[in-house]
N, C-alpha and C positions, 0 to 999 in steps of 0.2 A: 563759717562761724555759727550760722543759724542752726545748723545740724547739731553742733556741739551744745549750744545753749538749750535746745529742746531736750537732749538726752540728759544733761545735767539737772534740769528742772524735774524731769521724771524721777531720777534717782533721789534727789533731795526730798521730794514729796513722797517717796516710796510708792510711786505710781506703777501700774502694771499695764498701761495702755500701749499696746504693741506699736501703734502707728506714730506715737510721739517719741519713740526711742530710736537711737541709731540702730537700725534693725535689718541689715543685710547679713544674715547669720553666716557663721563659718561652716566649712564643710565638715564631714564626719571625721572624728579622730579615733584613737584606739579605744576610747571609752564608749564608743557607740553613738557619737553625735550624728545628726542628719541635717541636710540643708533645709532651711526654712526661713521665711521672712517674718515669722512670728517668734519673738524671743521665748515665749512660754513653751514652744515646741522643741527648742534646741536642747540637746542632751550632750553630756560629756564632762570632762574634768579640766579645770584650769590649774596649772602648776604655778604657784605664786612664790617668788623669791623676794624676801624683804627683811631688812635690818631695822625696820621702823617700830616694831612692837617688842618691847623687852619681855624676857621670860618671867612674867609676874601675873598675878590675878588681874591687875589693871590692864596690862598689855593684851592678855587674852580676851578680856571683855571688850576692849576697843576694837580689836580685830573682828571679833564675833559680830559687832554692830555693823561693820562694813560688809561682812558676808551676808548678814540679814537684809541690808538695804539692797545689795546686788541681787539676792535671790527673790526679792519682790518683783524684779524684772525678768530674771532668768531662773525660774524656780527649779529647773531640772538640770542645772549645771552645778557640779560639785566643785569645791575649792580644796586643793591640796597645798597647804602652806609649807614653806621652808623658811623658818625664822633664823636667818643668818646673822652674822655680825659683820662689821666692815673688815674685820680681820680675816674672815673666811669667804667673803663675797666674791673676790676675784677668782679664787680657786674653784668655787662652785660654778660660776658662770663658764669658765674655761673648760671645766670638766664636762658640763652639760653639752657644750658645743662639740667637743671632741667625741663624745659618746653618742651623739645623735639623739639625745633626749633633752631638747631645749625647754626652758621655762616659757610659759605664756606671758606672764607679767613679771617684770624685773624692776626692783627699786634699787637704784645705785646712787652714787654721790656726784657732786659737782666735779667736773674734770674727767668723768668716766664715759661720757657720750662719744667723743672722738675715737678712743681706742676700740670700742665695740662696734660703733656705727661704721667705722672704716673697714671692719671685717664682715659687714653685712649681717650683723647679729640682731639689729633692731628694725622694726617696720617704720616707714615714713608715716608720720601722723597726719599728713594731708588727706589720707584716705578717710579720716574721721572728722574732717572739717577743721583741722588745726593747722594754723600757719603762724608766721611771725607776728602778724597783727593780733591773732587770738591770744597768744602768750602775752603780748604787750598790754592788751586791754584787760585781761582777766587776772594777771599777776603784776609784773613790772617789766618795762622794756629793758632794764639793766640785766635781767637774767637770760635774755634771748641768746647771747653767745654760749651760755652753758648748756642749752638744750638743743643746739644746732650743730650740724657738721656738714660742710660743703653746701651751706645755705639751705639745708633741709632740717626740719624739726623732727627730732627723734625721741623727745622726752617731754614730760609734763612736770612742772615744779610742784612739789608737795609742801615742804617746809624749808626754812632757811635758818641755818645755825651760824649766826654772825659772830665776829670778834671785834666789837667796837673798842674805841680807846676811851679811857676815863682818867680823871685826876682826883686827887684827894683835896677836898676843901681845906681841911685842917693843916695839911702839909703846906699848901699854898699860903695860907694866912700866917703860919708860923714863920715862913720865909719873907713875909711882907709883900706877897704877890696877890693879885686879884683872881680868885678862882672862877669868876664869871667872865674872864677874858682868856680863854684857852688859846694856845699857839695858832697862828695863822699861816705858818710856813714851816718847812723842815729846819731851816736855820733857827727860827724862833723856838721850835720844839727842842732843839739841841741846847740852846742857850738857857731855857727855863729848866731843862732836866739837869744841867750842870749846876745851876743854883740850888736845886732841890736835893742833890746827892749828898749823903752824909757818910763819911768814912772816919774811923777812929785814928788815933795818933800813929798806929802801926800800918795804916792804909787799908785795914779790913773794912769791907762794905757794911755799913749799918742800915742804910736805906738807899735803894737804887733810885736814880732820877727817872729812869724809864725801864719798864719790864717788857721784854719782847714777847713772852708767853706764847709760844707757838709750837707746832710740830717741827722739831729741829728749828731751822730759821726760814723755812719756805714761806710761811704765812706772813711774818713781818716784812720779808723782802718783797713779796707780791704786793702788799699794801703800800709800802714806801715807794716802790716802782710806779704803781698806778697813780700815786699822788703827784709824781713828777710828770705824768702824761700817759705813757703807754700801758697796755695790759701785758700780762706775762706772755701771752701769745695773742696774735692778731691775725684772724683768718688762717690759723694753723701755723703761722710763721713766728719765730721768736720776736718778741717785742722788747726783750731785755738786753739785747746785745749792742745797743747804741749808747750814747752819752748819758741818757737818763738811767739806764741800768747801772752804769758805773757810778753815777751820783748816788743812787739808792744804796748800793753795796758799800761804797766808800763811807756813807753816813753810818752804816752799821759797824764798819771797821773802826771808825773814829769813836763811836760810842763805847766800844770795848777796850780799845788800845790807846785812844787819845784823851778825850775828856773823862773817860772811865766812869760814865754814868751808870754802868752796870758791869757785871762780871760775865765772862764767857760761861755758858751753860747754867747760868743762875736759875734756880727754880725752888719752889717750896717743897717741903717734905710730902705734903698732901697732893701736890700737883696743881693746886688752885692758884689763881693769879696772886702775885705778891701784894697787890694793892689791897686785897681783902684783909691781909694780916698786918698792914702798916709797914711792910718791908719794901715798898716802892711808893713813890709819889705820883707817878703817871705810868700808864702802860696799857697793853692790850688786855681785855678781860672777856669773860663769856657773855653771850647774848641773852643769858638768863641768869638771874641771881636770886637765890632763895634767902630772903631777908630774915626768915625765922631761923635759918641755919647759921648764917654768918653774923646775925645781929642787926637790928634795925638801925643802930648807930652807924654801922658800916655802910648800909644802903644810903642813909641820909648824908653821908660824907662824900658820896661820889657825884661827880659832874661828868657826863658823857659828852664826847665830841668826836668829830671825824678828822682824820689826817687831811691836811691841806698843803698844797703848793701850787702846781699848775691846775689841779682840780681837787675837788673834795671827794673822798672815798671812804668806804667801810668794807673791810674784808669779810667774806662769808664762805661757809661751807653750805651744805644742804642735801636734800634728798629729792631725787627725780624718778619718775615712773615711766617705763618704756614697755613696748610690746615686743616679745620675741619674734623674730622673723620666721621661725619654724612653727608658729602656732597654727592649729587647725580651727581655732575659734577666735578670729581677730576681733569681731564685733563684741563678743562676750568679754574678751580681754580688755577692750576699751571701756566697756561698761563698768568693769571692776575698777579701773583707774578713776572713772568718774565717781564711783562710790567712795574711793579713798580721798578724793579731792573736793568733797563738799566742805563748806565752812566748818561744820560740826566735826567731821572726821579729821580735817587738818588741825583744828584746835586741839583735839585729843592727842593726835600724833605729836604736835609741837610740845605739849605739856610733858610728854614722856621722853622727849629728846632734847630738852633744853634749847628749844628753837621757837620760831614764830611761824604762823601759817604763811604760805606763799600767796594764797588767794586774796584778791583785792576785796575790800569791805570788811576786813577782820579786825579793825582797830578797836572794837569793843569786846572782842573775845577775851575771856578770862586769862588765857595763856599770854595775851599781849598786855593786859592792864594790871596783872597781879604783881609785877615787879618793875622797877625803873629801867633795867637793862633792856627787857623785851619791848617796853613802850618806846624807848629810843630807837631800837633796831627796826621795829615795824614802820616807824615814821620816816626811816632813812633807807628803805629798801631800794629807792631809786638811785642810790649811790653805791650799790654793792659792786665789788670786784672779787675775783676768785682765781685760784690756781688752775692749771691744766690748760688744754687747748691743742696739745700735740697728740698725734695718733699713737705715739708710744709713751704717753704720760705715765701710765701705771708702772712701766719699767723704769722710767726716768726720775720719778719723784724721790726715791731714796738717793739717787745720784745727786740730785739737787741739794739735799741736806749735806751730803758728804763734801761736795765742792764748795758750798757756801761756808762751811765750817773751816775749810782750808784757808779761805780768805780771811776769816775772822781770827784765825790763829796765826795769820801772816806767814803761812807756809806757801801760799801762791798769791800772785797779784790778782786784783779784781779783774783786770783785763784778761788774764789767762783763764780764770774760772769761768767768766761769762762766754768767752770764745769756745771753750770746751763744751759747755752746756748747749750752746747754739749748734755746734757741730754734731752733737749727739741727738738732737731733736729731729723728729720725722714729721 
């Protein structure tokens, strides 16, 4: 950990002192690198794959600042960026591995570490002084399972894109409920949502009591499951195929088909949370809300809270940085990750990705304080839970959506759906 702290301090201060940096340089690569203990003498090119910087003037400027900070330490190493999207990321990584032209630095999402680490695609970060304790102390212990595979750390957290739960003060007050007393259990959540649901005489939904707002139904299922106790996967094994998984999925089935606090597939035309438009009284929302865009009145009407039952949880996605196992410049690759993970760099990245910095000590960053959702999310990073955990998650995640929808449409039982997903997990 001392080694990492020294390197991070050097990057943050734009220092060039070779002996205070993580400096056992990589061997030569195709760009002409050479072995040296002095970063200023290392030459070569780092291929960086990242979805973190949007194709905009702001995105390019933020990336250029990271490159400039890195080049203060490694002045003779060039950066070759590949600005991917999460839609193209998997294909780009797979293609690079198959072609024998691996990336040196890769930014992926939460849930992506086991699939690629299990293939030997990432370096063990212990080589750079990073272990579970480092991650816990410099970010949050809750994110450790997302960056590890087989008890080894393969990624460093950059930003967290959470989906907290919120309620509408005005909807609660209209129903004679106390908006300062959010539900304390899943049973209470269902009861309140039922009281808050409004349908017209024909049964058409006017206002949902709860809006799932997720990618398919994976995100809300993961959050509801975690509130009952287990994570989606625990040490690579399914955590959803026990009674808690059935309870969480049954809750969702009841919400759609029993109490009818929402409709199957309900979403706004814009894709934004229904809470923002007054079409829901409670629900999952984004971890960042632009109050100028949605209106200050909307922001002031929201009360954020976490799902609770056996434990208190908040669902999150996020971005993680890893080093490609095929790199010829591992130390330089790690230094580039250090440059991306300074408080300033993470704050800039967070502001462009509707996220919050993962690094500890960012509570005063503008990306955290400029809107109520991000302020709540950053203060609750110790409660985050997330999807993924299986080595075949990138293949299985669409199957999750399909199977969960079968249960919600009552085409399959919850028991059959969960058993099938468990059998498909590796």
